[in-house]
N, C-alpha and C positions, 0 to 999 in steps of 0.2 A: 504494500500500500504506500503510495507516494506521500512524503511529508510536505505539508503546506509551508510555504516560505515564511508565513507569519508566525508559525509555531516552531520553526527551525531554531535550535539554540545558536547563540552568537559564537563565531569562531574566536578562539583564544590563541594569540600568537606566542611564539617562544619568548620574545622579549617581555611580554606581559607576565608570563610565568616566572621568568628570572627576576623581574622587578619585585613581584609579590613575595618570592622566596627570600630576597634580600631584606625586605622590610621586616620579616619575622625574626631575623638574626639580631642578637645583641651586639655582635661584632660588626663594626663599620670600618672597612679599610681606609687608612689615612692617605690622603694625597693622590688617590687613584680613581675616585668615583667620577662618573660623568657630571654629577651635580657640581663638583669642585671646579671642573673645567668650564661649565656654563657660567659660574660666578667669576671666573678669572678675567683676564684683561682682553676680552674680545674687542672692546672699544679702542684700546691702545693699539692692538694688533692691526685693526682696520685703519686707524690713523697712520700708522707706520707705512702700510702699503700705499695708502693714498698719497703720502708724501715721500715716496721711495726715491724720487729724483733728488729732492732736497737732502735726504739722509745719505744718499750716495755721495753728494758733494761734501757734506760734513765728514763722512767717514774717510774720504780721500785726504782731507786736510788733517784729520786726527791721526791717521796712520803715518803721514809725513812727520808730524810733530813727535809721535812715539819713536819713529826711526831716528830723529835728531837726538832723542834721549838715550840712544843705544850705548854711548860711552858711559853714561850714568848707570844704566842697568848693569852694564858689564862690571863697572867699578864696585857697585853695591853687591852684585851677584844676582843673576836671574832667579836663583832659588830663594834668596832672601826677599826679593821684590814680589815673588809669587803671591804670598798671603794678602798684603794690602791691595795689590792690583786686582787680584781675583775678587776681593770683597767689593770693590767699586764696580768692577765689570759685572758681577752677578746682579747687583742692585740696579744698575743702569739698564742693562740689557733685559733684566727680568721685568722691569717696568715697561720698557718699550716693546719688547718682542716675546715676552713670556719665555725667556731663555731657559734652557735645560742644562746649560754648562757642559756641553758635549766636548768642548775643547777644540772643535774643528768647525768653527763658524763659517757658514757659506751664505750668509744673508745677502752679500753683494751679488751673489749669483742666483738668488731666489726671490728677487723683488722685495726684499726686506720682510719676507714671510718665513719664519723658522720651520724647516721641515721636521725638526724633532718634536714639534707639537702634533704631528700626525700620529694617531694612535698606533699605526703600523710602522712609524718611523721610516717612511719611504723617502729616500733622498734623491731619487731620479724620476720624479713625476708621480702623478696620482695613480691610485689603483683603479680597477674597473667598476668600482661601486659608488662613484660620486653621484649624489642625488641630482634630480633635475633642477632643484633650486640652488645647486652649487654647494650644498652642505655635505658633511662627512657621512659615510656609510655607517661607521661604528657609532659616532656620536651625532645624532641627527640635528641637534641644536647648534653644532659648531660649524662655521664655514670651513670648507676644505682648504687646508693650507696651500695646496698646489693650485687651486683656482685663484686664490689670493696672490700666490707667487707669480702667476702669469699676468695678472692685472698690474702688479707692481713692476714687473720686468718691462712691460710695454712703455712705462713712463721713464725708465732709466736710460742713460746714455750707453751704459754697458749691458743693456738688457739681453743681448744675444747670448750672454754667458749662461743663461738658463738652460741652454742646449748642451752645455758641457756635462759629460758623464762624471758623476761624483763617486769617489771611492767609498767602500763600506766604512761605517764608523769604527774607529780604533778605540775600543773601550778603555785601553790603558791611558788615554788622554782625558777621559771624563773627569770633571771637577778640576780641570786645570785652566789656566788663562790662555785663551786664544790670542788675545792681544799681544802678550809677551812672546808666544811661540811664533806668530806671524812676523813680529818685529825682528826676532833673532834670525829667522829665515831670510828676511829682506836684507838685513845687514850682511849676512854671509854672501848672498847673491851679489850685492853691491861691491863688497870687498873683492870678490872673485873677478868681477868685471874690471875693476880698477887695476888689479894685478896683471890682467891680460893686456891692458892698454899701455902699461909701462914697459 
């Protein structure tokens, strides 16, 4: 006997079941819930993407300034400078980009949208599950970081670097200063170029 559509029980999705099961637990995982991300800095993330060109300009000057300080970092010792620089970096980039301190910042290649905010931590483009409204497959209330990366890259002078293939995350660099690492690498490259021209 066919069931009338008016009397058919409503379908329950897997996500609804998981959510209800979570609500019955006394244990609430810290710092990983979708609700935490919803409350985080989407507003600042969106602002950073909208102003990607300006931030690209600021970053270019900031990196030159940091490179000028290389003799100071070298005299003090990069290891000693790590803690205070990392503290400032964490708070500044945390506010602007919801930084995860991966130690391998590629914001200048991703339209000022941090790919580490992707729940799948994809560093070379979006997954196949981006929603039609541009939001994340895993966290429906969160804008897909790669949709935002594309928007930001379109505004940047160096926006074509979004096509560069990024290496997998080196977990040994997590919680280290990307600013200092990039500065040390730039100083080594500069010194090598000078030695070749002499």
